[in-house]
Residue, then its C-alpha position, 0 to 999 in steps of 0.5 A: m379808189s373806193t372799195g365799198i359796195n352798196t347793199i344788194k338784195s337777192p331773193m333766196r329760195c328755201a324749197e328743196s331742189k329736185i332732179q329733172d332731165i334737162d335737154i341741151r342742144d349744141l348750137n353749132t351741130s343742132k345735136k340734142k342731149t338729155i342730162h340730169g339737172w336740177m329744176n328751179p325750186p319755187y321762191v318762198h320768200p325774199q331774203k337779203n344778201e348783203i355784200s359788205r365790201a369788195k376786198t382789194i388785195d395788192l399782190k405787189q408784183k409788176l406786169t411782166k409780159d405783153k401777152v398772158i397765156i390763159k388755159l381754161v380746163e373743162l373738167s368733168t363733174p359728178d352726175a347731178k343726181e349722184y352729187q345731190e344724193n351724196n349730200w352735195k359732196f363728191k363720192i370717194e370714187h370721184q375724188n380719186k378720179t379727179k385727183k388722178e386727172i389733176k395730176k395728169i393735167l399738171g404733168e401735161l402742162k409741166n413744160e408748157e407756158v401758162d400764166f392763168l390755169i382755170f377750172p370750172e365751178v364745183s369741179l374740184p374735191d375739197n381736200v388738202e391733197i388737191d390744195k397741195l397739188l395746186s399750190n405747189f404747181s402755182k409756186e413751181k410754175n410761177l402762175y395763178i390757179i383759179g378753181g371751183f370746189e365742191y361744197n365745203n363743210e359750211t355749205q359754201n360754194v367756193c372758188k380758191i385762188f392759188t398764187p405763186h407768192r405767199p401773201d403778207e404775213s401781216d394780212f392773215l385774212k388774205y389767205t388760209d394756211i394748211l399744214d399737211g403731214n409733211g409740214s408743207d405749207v399751202h396757201y390760197y385766197k377764197y372767194t365764196k359765191l354771193f348769190r344762190s342759183k337754182y342749181d345750188h344747194p338749197s341751204m347754200k351760205c352766201g359770201n359777202k365780198l368780192l375779191i379784186f387782185k391788184n398788181s399781179l404778175f399778169g395784170d389786175f384780175a377778179p374771180i367770180i362764180c357763175f350766177d354772180y356774173s349775172h348781177i349788174s351791180i357787181l359788174e358796176k363795182l368791177s368797172n375800171e378796176i380789172d384787166l381780167l375777169f375769170v368766171v368759173s361756171y356750172n352753166p347750161d345756159v351757154e348762149t346767154y353767157h356767151n352774149y354776156g361775154q361779148a358785151d361785157c368785155h366792152r363795158l368793163y373794157c377788160h378780158i373775160a374768161q368763162c370756164n364751164i364744165p364739158i357737158f355744157g361746154g362753150s368756155a371762151v375768152y372775150a376782149p374788146i378787140s375788133n381785128i387781129k392781123k386783119v382777121r375779125t374776132n367778134s370780140i372772141l379770142g378763143q372758144l370751145i365749140g359745142y359740148s363733150e363727154k371728156r375733159r377739154i382745154l382751151t389755150v388763149e393769148a390775152e393782150v393784157k398790156s396792150l389793152k391797158v395802154k389803149s385804155l389809158k391813151d385811147e390812141d387809134t389802132k386801125g391798121q395795126n396788128i391788133e385793132f382795139f375798140s375804143p373804151p366805153a363812155g366814162y371810162 
């Protein structure tokens, strides 16, 4: 299969972002709320962002389950004004608060079945202790963890992917090793956001490659960060490649991304999991499934309705293996417990 990606040009903004009040409305209750957010800085001049390739990573595992358990954690982030005033980094108080919350979440999930654990964009502190917690939990529970981290020292907006099995020693570009004070090894893959949105650091350094994970324990998947999901050329490159797409977001435009999810799960013919922060909410999992046990799904397997001031978790069972079989055979599933839509043209 081809892993090349054509050059994609994106306009970049060079002006400083400014804080403003943003009004958000819960689409279900019509309640209105005002929060701090960033206004759209003006376009100064276009710049190129060249995506050189899509890196395909073979995890060399076998799909072991019919149903995959996905947990989306809507984890609170700092107030936008506080975040920007601290040079787009978490203050110590928020780092400690988040570390405590992560420990609590992992404790709650210790005896639960979970295959993918997902956290929103810029929701996790970028430090070794958090990396160690997540890496160890991934290995202990035999699961994959995908989370968005605060800006690193290179001014990159990154998402880290923790896997239960150590990557091949020979392919050192696939992971980053960290050795903490106790000599405990931590490894993860890093996806760097490809396109800067109006909510990002004015000097954000863009990444230049997609990551596609093949042959995981629970199917082929790809992580992507918020605004990158809106780029149609990126989605075209993911078509026919994945069973699951994970979108980690800091996104006030919930309705638009909800529409994306419902449509794109058909066009990509895969499951799409969107994980947002709680003050915007709307985290959901979508799939090209019309009915489950004769109940119409509207392609939504699960969704957190409205917004919240506190952390929330959505748990969904994804029919990854069944969808993979359907994509290969396109057999009629009408009348069965799970009714799939047919694959799109050219699939």
